N, C-alpha and C positions, 0 to 999 in steps of 0.2 A: 268566625266560621258559621255559615248558614246551616239551616236545618237539613237541606238536601245533602250538603257535604258531610255533615255528621252522620246521617243515615248511611251514606255510602261507606264511610270509614268503619262504622260498626258492622255492616254487612261483610266487609272484607275481613275483619277480625273473626267473625263467626265462621267464615269459610275456611280460614287457615287454622282454627283451633281444633285439635283432635277431640273426638267425642269419646269420652270414657268416664268412669266413675269419679275421678278426681276433678274433671273439668265441668261436670254437670252444673254446679253452682254458678260458676263463671258464665257459662253459656246461658243459663237462666236469667242472670242479671243483664247480659247483653240483649237478650230477646225482650226483656222488660223495657230496657231503654229504647229499643227499636219501636215497640208498641207505643210508648209515650211520645216519641218524636213523630210517628205517623199520625197519632191522634191530634197533635198540634197542627198538622197540615189540614186536618179535617174540621177544625174548630170553626164555628160561625164567625165570619169576619165582621167585627163591630165597627170598623173604621171605614166602611164603604168599599173595602177591597182594594189593595194595591195591586199593581201589575205583577203577574206571576212570572217566574223565571222560565224562559223558553217558550212562551205562548205567542210571541211576536215573530211568526215565521212568514217571510215574504212569499208572495204568490210566484209560482214557477210553472211553466208549461202551458198547455192548452186548456186544462181543466183542473179543478181542485176538489178532491174527495176526502171527507173526514170519516173516521170510524168512531162511533160512539157506542157505549154499552156499559154494563156493570163491570166491576173489577173481576179479573180472572176469567174472562169469557173467550179469550183467544185473539184479541186485537193485535197484540205484538207479534204473535206467531204468524198471523195472516200477513202482516206487514213484511216480516222477514222472508216469507215464502214468495210474495208477489214482487218484491223489490230487492235491490242489492243491499239495502240498509239492514243492519243487524240491530234489532231492538232487544233490550234485555228481557228475558223470560225467566220467571221463577215460580215456585209453587205457593207463594204467598200473595195476598192482595196488595194493590197499589205499588206494583213494581215500576210502572210508568208514572212518573211524577210531573213530566213536562210534555209538551207537544214534540213528537218525533216525526220529521218528514221523510218520505221516500218518494221515488219516481218510478212509475210503470211506463215502459216503452210499449206502445201498441201501434203497429204499422209505423206511420210517420208522426204519430201524436205522442206527446209527453204528458202524462197525467200525474199530478202531485197527489200522493196519498199520505194523509196525516193520521198518526196513531196518537189519540188523545187519552189522557188518564180516565179511569173509570168514573162513571157518574153514580152517585148514591141518591136515595130518596132524600128530598129536601135540598137538592142542588140549586134549584131556582131561588131558594131563600138564602143562599150563600153557604150552605154546608159543604165542607170540603173545598175544592176548587171548582165547584159546579158552575158558577157564573162565568168564570174564565173559559171553561171547557165549552159551555153553550155559546158564549160570544164568539169563540173561534169557529164553532160549527156554523154559526149564522152567516159567516162570510164565505162559506164554501158553496160550490156549484151543486154538490150532491152530498147528502148525509146518509151514510151506510150504517145501519144498526147491526151490531154483532151480538147475537143472542145465544144463550144455552139452549140446546135442542129440547130438553125436558121442561124448560121454564119459559119458552119463547113467548107465549101469549101474555103471560103476566108481566114479563120484562118489557115487552113492546108497549103495553098499556102504560106502565109506569114511566118509561122513557118519553113516550109521547106527551104524557101529562106534564113532565118536567120541562120539556121543550116548549109546550104551549104556554106555560106560565111565564116564560121569558120572551114570548112573542114570536116564536118560530112555529109557523103553520106547516105541518108535514102533509104532503099529498093533497094540498088545497090550492086553488087558484087565488092569486092576489085579488083583493077586493077592488071593484071598480069605483073610482072616485070621480064624481062629476062636479064640476064647478059651475054654478049658476050666478050670473052677475045681474043684480037688479039696480037699475039706475033711477 
């Protein structure tokens, strides 16, 4: 059983367990196990990073847009409102652990919208699944930053820095490359 399956199993048990004085200890242990498993997902990958589950989503439609942002800023809620896809929304961080695609119908165009897991500081160095998230974003036609209203400038600066460390230049023209041949 993988980490993602174990997390889902524990979350289901937490959801069905009644909350009272007798179950406090049990719920505390379950939440500790959840925290441990989530921290495993955020460990720095020392083996060069294997492919993540659910990040290989085929292109669909006329354009591909991905949403990036810090955990719990509303990416999944936005995906659920704009598309028919229902992405899991919860009050804790890292609810989205894989890439979740949706499709927006606009006039005759189909626009693929990708809900990516939250990026944390250090993502470009391999913290969390940052490299996989940024690599997925690199292949998109548009990168949409989803930010908290009261922290938007700080979050935008941090996300831009993480993207640039991985070679993604936001709002900049591609450099002109000239080839001079000397014979």
